[in-house]
MDTraj code that builds the backbone (N, CA, C; nanometers):
import mdtraj as md
import numpy as np

residues = "MET GLN GLU THR ILE GLN SER LEU VAL GLN ARG GLU CYS ARG LEU LEU ASP GLU GLY ARG LEU ASP ASP TRP LEU GLN LEU TYR ALA GLN ASP ALA THR TYR TRP VAL PRO ILE ASP GLU ASN ALA ASP PRO LEU LYS GLU SER SER VAL ILE PHE ASP ASP HIS LEU ARG LEU ALA MET ARG VAL GLU GLN ILE MET ARG GLN LYS ARG VAL SER GLN THR PRO GLY SER GLN SER MET ARG MET VAL SER ASN LEU GLU VAL THR ASP LEU GLY ASP GLY GLN ALA GLN ALA ARG TYR ALA MET ALA VAL PHE GLU VAL ARG SER GLY ASP TRP ARG GLN GLN GLY LEU GLY GLN THR ARG ILE PHE PRO GLY HIS CYS THR MET ARG PHE ARG GLN HIS GLU GLY ASP TRP LYS ILE THR ASN LYS THR LEU VAL LEU LEU ASN ARG LYS GLN PRO ILE VAL GLY LEU SER PHE ILE LEU".split()
xyz = np.array([
    [9.6819, 12.1784, 6.9138],
    [9.6447, 12.1809, 7.0585],
    [9.6969, 12.2944, 7.1449],
    [9.8171, 12.3441, 7.0979],
    [9.8726, 12.4565, 7.1732],
    [9.7886, 12.5883, 7.1726],
    [9.7430, 12.5880, 7.0492],
    [9.6694, 12.7221, 7.0244],
    [9.5341, 12.7230, 7.0871],
    [9.4600, 12.5884, 7.0918],
    [9.3300, 12.5558, 7.1637],
    [9.3496, 12.6054, 7.3179],
    [9.4519, 12.5318, 7.3756],
    [9.4769, 12.5453, 7.5362],
    [9.4951, 12.6874, 7.5540],
    [9.5820, 12.7522, 7.4804],
    [9.6211, 12.8969, 7.5012],
    [9.4779, 12.9788, 7.4971],
    [9.4075, 12.9545, 7.4067],
    [9.2600, 13.0179, 7.3839],
    [9.1907, 12.9970, 7.5107],
    [9.1871, 12.8764, 7.5642],
    [9.1134, 12.8340, 7.6636],
    [9.1501, 12.9176, 7.7997],
    [9.2794, 12.9166, 7.8306],
    [9.3482, 12.9894, 7.9238],
    [9.2994, 13.1476, 7.9129],
    [9.3047, 13.2070, 7.8011],
    [9.2640, 13.3490, 7.7722],
    [9.1213, 13.3617, 7.8030],
    [9.0304, 13.2656, 7.7539],
    [8.9017, 13.2597, 7.7677],
    [8.8448, 13.2792, 7.9108],
    [8.9099, 13.1698, 7.9881],
    [8.8873, 13.1794, 8.1094],
    [8.9129, 13.3064, 8.1938],
    [9.0090, 13.3682, 8.1799],
    [9.0600, 13.5146, 8.2201],
    [8.9353, 13.6029, 8.1896],
    [8.9263, 13.6178, 8.0620],
    [8.8159, 13.7076, 8.0103],
    [8.6776, 13.6884, 8.0777],
    [8.6307, 13.5606, 8.0832],
    [8.4987, 13.5447, 8.1641],
    [8.4969, 13.5865, 8.3124],
    [8.6158, 13.5781, 8.3576],
    [8.6138, 13.6110, 8.5120],
    [8.6224, 13.7691, 8.5136],
    [8.7055, 13.8243, 8.4343],
    [8.7069, 13.9712, 8.4308],
    [8.5860, 14.0491, 8.3777],
    [8.5055, 13.9749, 8.3008],
    [8.3827, 14.0269, 8.2613],
    [8.2733, 13.9926, 8.3600],
    [8.2920, 13.9027, 8.4695],
    [8.2086, 13.8649, 8.5535],
    [8.0980, 13.7595, 8.5181],
    [8.1404, 13.7073, 8.4128],
    [8.0329, 13.6083, 8.3516],
    [8.0764, 13.4650, 8.4021],
    [8.0377, 13.4432, 8.5266],
    [8.0854, 13.3347, 8.6196],
    [7.9987, 13.2098, 8.5913],
    [7.8897, 13.2299, 8.5271],
    [7.8013, 13.0846, 8.5017],
    [7.8886, 13.0336, 8.3836],
    [7.9326, 13.1088, 8.2673],
    [7.9851, 13.0657, 8.1507],
    [8.1368, 13.0148, 8.2091],
    [8.1954, 13.0951, 8.2929],
    [8.3260, 13.0499, 8.3474],
    [8.3112, 12.9047, 8.4060],
    [8.2219, 12.8712, 8.4771],
    [8.1981, 12.7529, 8.5507],
    [8.1898, 12.6436, 8.4344],
    [8.1190, 12.6707, 8.3233],
    [8.1009, 12.5561, 8.2191],
    [8.2378, 12.5011, 8.1548],
    [8.3538, 12.5810, 8.1948],
    [8.4877, 12.5437, 8.1310],
    [8.5469, 12.4414, 8.2254],
    [8.4809, 12.3944, 8.3260],
    [8.5345, 12.3086, 8.4328],
    [8.4610, 12.1658, 8.4170],
    [8.5484, 12.0720, 8.4218],
    [8.4814, 11.9332, 8.4333],
    [8.4160, 11.9111, 8.5613],
    [8.3155, 11.8236, 8.5698],
    [8.2528, 11.7859, 8.6925],
    [8.3209, 11.7401, 8.8054],
    [8.4490, 11.6821, 8.7706],
    [8.5423, 11.6261, 8.8717],
    [8.6691, 11.7296, 8.8944],
    [8.6508, 11.8393, 8.8484],
    [8.7695, 11.9356, 8.8586],
    [8.7820, 11.9700, 8.9926],
    [8.9062, 12.0323, 8.9988],
    [8.9703, 12.0846, 9.1717],
    [9.0248, 12.2180, 9.1261],
    [9.0015, 12.3138, 9.2181],
    [9.0477, 12.4564, 9.2160],
    [9.1428, 12.4737, 9.3362],
    [9.2695, 12.5010, 9.3336],
    [9.3526, 12.4869, 9.4485],
    [9.4346, 12.6230, 9.4448],
    [9.4244, 12.6951, 9.5622],
    [9.5165, 12.8029, 9.5956],
    [9.5860, 12.7596, 9.7196],
    [9.7050, 12.7141, 9.7184],
    [9.7690, 12.6530, 9.8150],
    [9.8370, 12.7524, 9.9264],
    [9.8608, 12.7245, 10.0513],
    [9.9542, 12.7990, 10.1086],
    [10.0872, 12.7292, 10.0959],
    [10.0859, 12.5867, 10.1127],
    [10.2207, 12.5225, 10.0783],
    [10.1850, 12.4342, 9.9540],
    [10.2451, 12.4590, 9.8436],
    [10.2143, 12.3836, 9.7106],
    [10.2561, 12.2431, 9.7240],
    [10.3326, 12.2007, 9.8382],
    [10.3943, 12.0735, 9.8408],
    [10.3072, 11.9851, 9.9419],
    [10.2135, 12.0504, 9.9868],
    [10.1207, 11.9889, 10.1199],
    [9.9985, 11.9169, 10.0182],
    [9.9362, 11.8283, 10.1055],
    [9.8154, 11.7510, 10.0611],
    [9.6965, 11.8340, 10.0965],
    [9.6332, 11.8925, 9.9956],
    [9.5261, 11.9770, 10.0238],
    [9.4156, 11.9138, 10.1082],
    [9.4046, 11.7848, 10.0957],
    [9.3148, 11.7125, 10.1960],
    [9.3409, 11.7119, 10.3329],
    [9.4672, 11.7346, 10.3691],
    [9.5286, 11.7307, 10.5114],
    [9.5527, 11.8574, 10.5690],
    [9.6039, 11.9372, 10.4861],
    [9.6544, 12.0928, 10.5292],
    [9.5642, 12.1997, 10.4881],
    [9.5809, 12.3059, 10.5465],
    [9.5122, 12.4301, 10.5175],
    [9.5447, 12.4895, 10.3802],
    [9.4494, 12.5408, 10.3001],
    [9.4798, 12.6078, 10.1763],
    [9.3912, 12.7582, 10.1884],
    [9.4546, 12.8322, 10.1089],
    [9.3750, 12.9581, 10.0945],
    [9.2181, 12.9289, 10.0294],
    [9.2272, 12.8218, 9.9082],
    [9.1120, 12.7718, 9.8571],
    [9.1388, 12.6246, 9.8220],
    [9.0429, 12.5535, 9.8472],
    [9.0556, 12.4199, 9.7786],
    [8.9069, 12.3536, 9.7417],
    [8.8639, 12.3746, 9.6208],
    [8.7238, 12.3568, 9.5807],
    [8.7194, 12.2562, 9.4748],
    [8.6026, 12.1717, 9.4990],
    [8.5642, 12.0725, 9.3813],
    [8.4664, 12.1623, 9.2988],
    [8.4022, 12.0839, 9.2219],
    [8.3065, 12.1695, 9.1146],
    [8.1813, 12.2084, 9.1866],
    [8.1438, 12.1242, 9.2985],
    [8.0227, 12.1674, 9.3625],
    [8.0482, 12.2852, 9.4347],
    [8.1673, 12.3084, 9.5195],
    [8.1870, 12.4245, 9.5969],
    [8.2155, 12.5496, 9.4873],
    [8.2837, 12.5258, 9.3753],
    [8.2800, 12.6288, 9.2843],
    [8.1583, 12.6898, 9.2516],
    [8.0488, 12.5904, 9.2062],
    [7.9193, 12.6238, 9.1784],
    [7.8549, 12.7248, 9.2812],
    [7.8822, 12.6843, 9.4035],
    [7.8200, 12.7327, 9.5234],
    [7.8809, 12.8991, 9.5244],
    [8.0128, 12.9006, 9.5083],
    [8.0753, 13.0308, 9.5036],
    [7.9995, 13.1239, 9.3889],
    [7.9835, 13.0736, 9.2739],
    [7.9252, 13.1401, 9.1589],
    [7.7953, 13.1854, 9.2088],
    [7.7103, 13.0775, 9.2582],
    [7.5793, 13.1138, 9.3015],
    [7.5757, 13.2326, 9.4081],
    [7.6562, 13.2344, 9.5011],
    [7.6819, 13.3287, 9.6205],
    [7.7191, 13.4817, 9.5493],
    [7.8110, 13.4662, 9.4693],
    [7.8610, 13.5981, 9.3990],
    [7.7432, 13.6536, 9.3036],
    [7.6789, 13.5844, 9.2243],
    [7.6059, 13.6180, 9.1077],
    [7.4639, 13.6613, 9.1568],
    [7.4121, 13.5675, 9.2623],
    [7.2573, 13.5739, 9.2808],
    [7.2376, 13.6078, 9.4322],
    [7.3199, 13.6182, 9.5074],
    [7.3006, 13.6530, 9.6467],
    [7.3525, 13.7973, 9.6946],
    [7.3096, 13.8505, 9.7699],
    [7.3554, 13.9917, 9.8130],
    [7.4609, 13.9540, 9.9277],
    [7.5837, 13.9957, 9.8783],
    [7.6844, 13.9707, 9.9716],
    [7.7550, 14.1052, 10.0065],
    [7.7756, 14.1315, 10.1389],
    [7.8357, 14.2440, 10.1918],
    [7.9771, 14.2661, 10.1205],
    [8.0489, 14.1448, 10.1316],
    [8.1814, 14.1457, 10.0684],
    [8.1927, 14.1657, 9.9278],
    [8.0795, 14.1741, 9.8482],
    [8.0972, 14.2085, 9.7028],
    [7.9861, 14.3116, 9.6899],
    [7.9820, 14.4249, 9.7812],
    [7.8905, 14.5207, 9.7459],
    [7.9677, 14.6678, 9.8028],
    [8.0329, 14.7319, 9.7071],
    [8.0203, 14.7063, 9.5590],
    [8.0908, 14.5859, 9.5226],
    [8.0605, 14.5389, 9.3863],
    [8.1459, 14.4259, 9.3337],
    [8.2811, 14.4514, 9.2868],
    [8.3428, 14.3537, 9.2821],
    [8.4974, 14.3761, 9.2326],
    [8.5049, 14.3912, 9.0646],
    [8.5948, 14.4581, 9.0425],
    [8.6296, 14.4752, 8.8953],
    [8.7709, 14.4030, 8.9063],
    [8.8008, 14.3332, 8.7974],
    [8.9247, 14.2562, 8.7795],
    [8.9967, 14.2714, 8.6525],
    [9.1141, 14.2391, 8.6518],
    [9.1840, 14.2236, 8.5332],
    [9.2992, 14.1282, 8.5519],
    [9.3112, 14.0330, 8.4591],
    [9.4213, 13.9105, 8.4658],
    [9.4991, 13.9428, 8.3468],
    [9.6340, 13.9266, 8.4089],
    [9.7420, 13.9130, 8.2797],
    [9.8221, 13.7871, 8.3011],
    [9.8460, 13.7129, 8.1875],
    [9.9045, 13.6052, 8.1605],
    [10.0204, 13.6055, 8.0712],
    [10.1479, 13.5583, 8.1306],
    [10.2516, 13.5430, 8.0523],
    [10.3420, 13.4366, 8.0571],
    [10.4374, 13.4115, 7.9732],
    [10.5060, 13.2889, 7.9746],
    [10.4433, 13.1671, 7.9810],
    [10.3397, 13.1492, 7.8987],
    [10.2403, 13.0379, 7.8681],
    [10.3111, 12.9194, 7.8138],
    [10.3303, 12.7897, 7.8713],
    [10.3856, 12.6919, 7.8205],
    [10.2775, 12.5814, 7.8187],
    [10.2563, 12.5224, 7.7038],
    [10.1556, 12.4122, 7.6974],
    [10.2285, 12.2706, 7.6704],
    [10.1731, 12.1603, 7.7434],
    [10.2336, 12.0434, 7.7232],
    [10.1224, 11.9428, 7.6856],
    [10.1464, 11.8643, 7.6124],
    [10.0663, 11.7515, 7.5665],
    [10.1024, 11.6254, 7.6523],
    [10.0083, 11.5896, 7.7297],
    [10.0154, 11.4800, 7.8118],
    [9.9769, 11.3445, 7.7553],
    [9.9158, 11.3520, 7.6313],
    [9.8665, 11.2170, 7.5873],
    [9.7486, 11.1891, 7.6209],
    [9.6749, 11.0981, 7.5612],
    [9.5669, 11.0271, 7.6058],
    [9.4535, 11.1513, 7.6357],
    [9.4518, 11.2379, 7.5312],
    [9.3427, 11.3648, 7.5437],
    [9.3588, 11.4498, 7.6546],
    [9.4971, 11.4554, 7.7080],
    [9.5051, 11.5504, 7.8223],
    [9.6119, 11.6494, 7.7849],
    [9.6173, 11.7535, 7.8621],
    [9.7228, 11.8519, 7.8377],
    [9.7287, 11.9452, 7.9763],
    [9.8371, 12.0089, 7.9744],
    [9.8770, 12.0956, 8.0936],
    [9.9214, 12.2353, 8.0449],
    [9.8820, 12.3283, 8.0998],
    [9.9412, 12.4719, 8.0886],
    [10.0095, 12.5198, 8.2072],
    [10.1139, 12.5860, 8.1955],
    [10.1875, 12.6580, 8.3036],
    [10.2140, 12.7862, 8.2663],
    [10.1868, 12.8969, 8.3624],
    [10.2054, 13.0352, 8.3179],
    [10.2057, 13.1199, 8.4365],
    [10.2765, 13.2278, 8.4370],
    [10.2883, 13.3457, 8.5187],
    [10.1588, 13.4189, 8.5063],
    [10.0856, 13.4715, 8.6261],
    [9.9704, 13.5473, 8.6313],
    [9.9737, 13.6461, 8.7262],
    [9.9031, 13.7575, 8.6991],
    [9.8775, 13.8707, 8.7932],
    [9.7290, 13.8984, 8.7745],
    [9.6683, 13.9029, 8.9087],
    [9.5345, 13.9311, 8.9099],
    [9.5121, 14.0721, 8.9866],
    [9.4584, 14.1630, 8.9190],
    [9.4281, 14.3114, 8.9427],
    [9.2843, 14.3207, 9.0140],
    [9.2526, 14.3740, 9.1246],
    [9.1179, 14.3737, 9.1659],
    [9.1159, 14.5101, 9.2473],
    [8.9740, 14.5733, 9.2282],
    [8.9666, 14.6997, 9.2843],
    [8.8147, 14.7017, 9.2974],
    [8.7666, 14.7479, 9.4162],
    [8.6324, 14.7717, 9.4492],
    [8.6092, 14.9234, 9.4777],
    [8.4970, 14.9791, 9.4203],
    [8.4725, 15.1157, 9.4321],
    [8.4614, 15.1409, 9.5730],
    [8.4935, 15.2724, 9.6114],
    [8.4739, 15.3132, 9.7660],
    [8.5857, 15.4321, 9.7980],
    [8.5955, 15.4616, 9.9051],
    [8.6893, 15.5559, 9.9362],
    [8.7595, 15.5133, 10.0796],
    [8.8600, 15.5908, 10.1155],
    [8.9474, 15.5622, 10.2234],
    [8.8797, 15.5260, 10.3585],
    [8.7514, 15.5745, 10.3797],
    [8.6800, 15.5426, 10.4828],
    [8.6293, 15.3992, 10.5019],
    [8.6399, 15.3137, 10.4001],
    [8.5924, 15.1800, 10.3885],
    [8.7237, 15.0938, 10.3500],
    [8.7705, 15.0190, 10.4717],
    [8.8845, 14.9272, 10.4689],
    [8.8970, 14.8514, 10.3397],
    [8.9821, 14.8719, 10.2430],
    [9.0124, 14.7954, 10.1273],
    [8.9269, 14.8242, 10.0076],
    [8.8638, 14.9409, 10.0244],
    [8.7872, 14.9993, 9.8924],
    [8.8549, 15.1067, 9.8454],
    [8.8601, 15.1275, 9.7143],
    [8.8974, 15.2236, 9.6508],
    [9.0664, 15.1981, 9.6268],
    [9.1094, 15.0809, 9.6478],
    [9.2498, 15.0524, 9.6383],
    [9.2554, 14.9266, 9.5345],
    [9.3803, 14.9366, 9.4734],
    [9.3850, 14.8277, 9.3883],
    [9.4788, 14.7396, 9.4534],
    [9.4328, 14.5998, 9.4462],
    [9.4969, 14.4833, 9.4985],
    [9.5597, 14.3984, 9.3814],
    [9.6778, 14.3721, 9.4055],
    [9.7355, 14.2644, 9.3098],
    [9.7810, 14.1352, 9.3713],
    [9.7457, 14.0351, 9.2930],
    [9.7707, 13.8899, 9.3462],
    [9.8533, 13.8214, 9.2377],
    [9.9883, 13.8191, 9.2383],
    [10.0578, 13.7702, 9.1398],
    [10.0995, 13.6247, 9.1756],
    [10.1078, 13.5403, 9.0865],
    [10.1531, 13.3975, 9.1199],
    [10.1808, 13.3244, 8.9822],
    [10.2017, 13.1854, 9.0194],
    [10.2385, 13.1013, 8.9028],
    [10.0921, 12.9941, 8.8889],
    [10.0616, 12.9820, 8.7673],
    [9.9333, 12.8811, 8.7697],
    [9.9745, 12.7603, 8.6896],
    [9.9299, 12.6500, 8.7341],
    [9.9285, 12.5189, 8.6476],
    [9.7772, 12.4803, 8.6236],
    [9.7518, 12.4485, 8.5019],
    [9.6078, 12.3944, 8.4778],
    [9.6229, 12.2741, 8.4008],
    [9.5336, 12.1687, 8.4317],
    [9.5218, 12.0605, 8.3477],
    [9.3882, 12.0460, 8.2833],
    [9.3922, 11.9927, 8.1568],
    [9.2848, 11.9797, 8.0830],
    [9.2569, 11.8318, 8.0237],
    [9.1398, 11.8059, 7.9959],
    [9.1065, 11.6911, 7.9392],
    [9.0011, 11.7021, 7.8328],
    [9.0128, 11.6306, 7.7169],
    [8.9098, 11.6358, 7.6110],
    [8.7782, 11.5577, 7.6661],
    [8.6714, 11.6252, 7.6319],
    [8.5509, 11.5711, 7.6814],
    [8.4326, 11.5976, 7.5726],
    [8.3925, 11.5052, 7.5009],
    [8.2943, 11.5176, 7.3953],
    [8.3265, 11.6096, 7.2951],
    [8.4621, 11.6217, 7.2787],
    [8.5031, 11.7190, 7.1539],
    [8.5545, 11.8339, 7.2151],
    [8.5201, 11.8703, 7.3335],
    [8.5608, 11.9966, 7.3927],
    [8.6739, 11.9714, 7.5064],
    [8.7593, 12.0553, 7.5244],
    [8.8541, 12.0520, 7.6237],
    [8.7971, 12.1199, 7.7555],
    [8.8022, 12.0470, 7.8786],
    [8.7602, 12.0913, 8.0058],
    [8.8627, 12.1021, 8.0969],
    [8.8707, 12.2004, 8.1850],
    [8.9577, 12.2128, 8.2999],
    [8.9338, 12.1053, 8.3933],
    [9.0333, 12.0248, 8.4483],
    [9.0164, 11.9243, 8.5443],
    [9.0913, 11.9713, 8.6703],
    [9.1805, 12.0697, 8.6632],
    [9.2453, 12.1326, 8.7726],
    [9.3191, 12.2678, 8.7509],
    [9.2915, 12.3414, 8.8385],
    [9.3682, 12.4697, 8.8394],
    [9.4340, 12.4927, 8.9656],
    [9.5765, 12.5090, 8.9750],
    [9.6414, 12.5471, 9.0941],
    [9.7154, 12.6592, 9.0686],
    [9.6838, 12.7663, 9.1408],
    [9.7354, 12.8996, 9.1528],
    [9.8264, 12.9151, 9.2727],
    [9.9654, 12.9185, 9.2671],
    [10.0531, 12.9505, 9.3811],
    [10.0744, 13.0888, 9.3743],
    [10.0152, 13.1702, 9.4746],
    [10.0347, 13.2888, 9.4970],
    [10.1700, 13.3435, 9.5499],
    [10.2323, 13.4383, 9.5120],
    [10.3649, 13.4741, 9.5715],
    [10.3673, 13.5258, 9.7187],
    [10.2382, 13.5770, 9.7602],
    [10.2267, 13.6295, 9.8796],
    [10.1360, 13.5207, 9.9729],
    [10.1390, 13.3940, 9.9190],
    [10.0560, 13.3085, 10.0021],
    [10.0811, 13.2828, 10.1454],
    [10.1777, 13.3171, 10.1991],
    [10.2255, 13.2782, 10.3304],
    [10.1928, 13.4198, 10.4121],
    [10.1472, 13.5120, 10.3537],
    [10.0945, 13.6302, 10.4275],
    [9.9531, 13.6522, 10.4466],
    [9.8998, 13.7169, 10.5136],
    [9.7597, 13.7241, 10.5320],
    [9.6866, 13.7831, 10.4164],
    [9.5875, 13.7288, 10.3696],
    [9.5157, 13.7840, 10.2452],
    [9.3746, 13.8082, 10.2970],
    [9.3496, 13.9342, 10.3030],
    [9.2240, 13.9733, 10.3548],
    [9.1077, 14.0041, 10.2584],
    [8.9923, 13.9588, 10.3119],
    [8.8834, 13.9925, 10.2123],
    [8.8928, 13.9438, 10.0670],
    [8.9338, 13.8182, 10.0545],
    [8.9251, 13.7599, 9.9366],
    [8.7757, 13.7185, 9.8928],
    [8.7032, 13.7883, 9.8258],
    [8.5677, 13.7576, 9.8259],
    [8.5286, 13.7394, 9.6666],
    [8.6197, 13.7374, 9.5852],
    [8.6196, 13.7134, 9.4353],
    [8.6786, 13.6006, 9.3879],
    [8.6553, 13.5573, 9.2591],
    [8.7334, 13.4332, 9.2236],
    [8.8574, 13.4695, 9.1454],
    [8.9656, 13.4076, 9.2053],
    [9.0959, 13.4460, 9.1538],
    [9.1012, 13.3823, 9.0064],
])
top = md.Topology()
chain = top.add_chain()
for i, resn in enumerate(residues, 1):
    res = top.add_residue(resn, chain, resSeq=i)
    for name in ("N", "CA", "C"):
        top.add_atom(name, md.element.get_by_symbol(name[0]), res)
traj = md.Trajectory(xyz[None], top)
């Protein structure tokens, strides 16, 4: 199971970096949540978050990025994710958890005249993912990414962390 979950974490990163968002979305269970909190101890249903999406909202994000012309993604982001200190825990009953440190590097082509373009941005944080076996495959049921800079303004976040 350790190797399977580790491979799934790496595959998720690779699919995002390659811009294969339709394939990426298939890694998530229909009841999955994706949370990037401001306060990781808060209830995301009652407090503001950077992102708090269910599967439907993730699908909408994918649709917008992949098939709709968005000024915020023209030109599109190029990204690279790095994962370290990965720990996998068997939660029993066909469930598992992965915890790891992560850094997302993002750049969009452009020059100094266009705010935010032509500069590499870095989003470091700690990630916890939960998985459930579903019809022989493991699916992501929750991803929580706690950014180190979560309490500072995050401008122009128009790609999927």
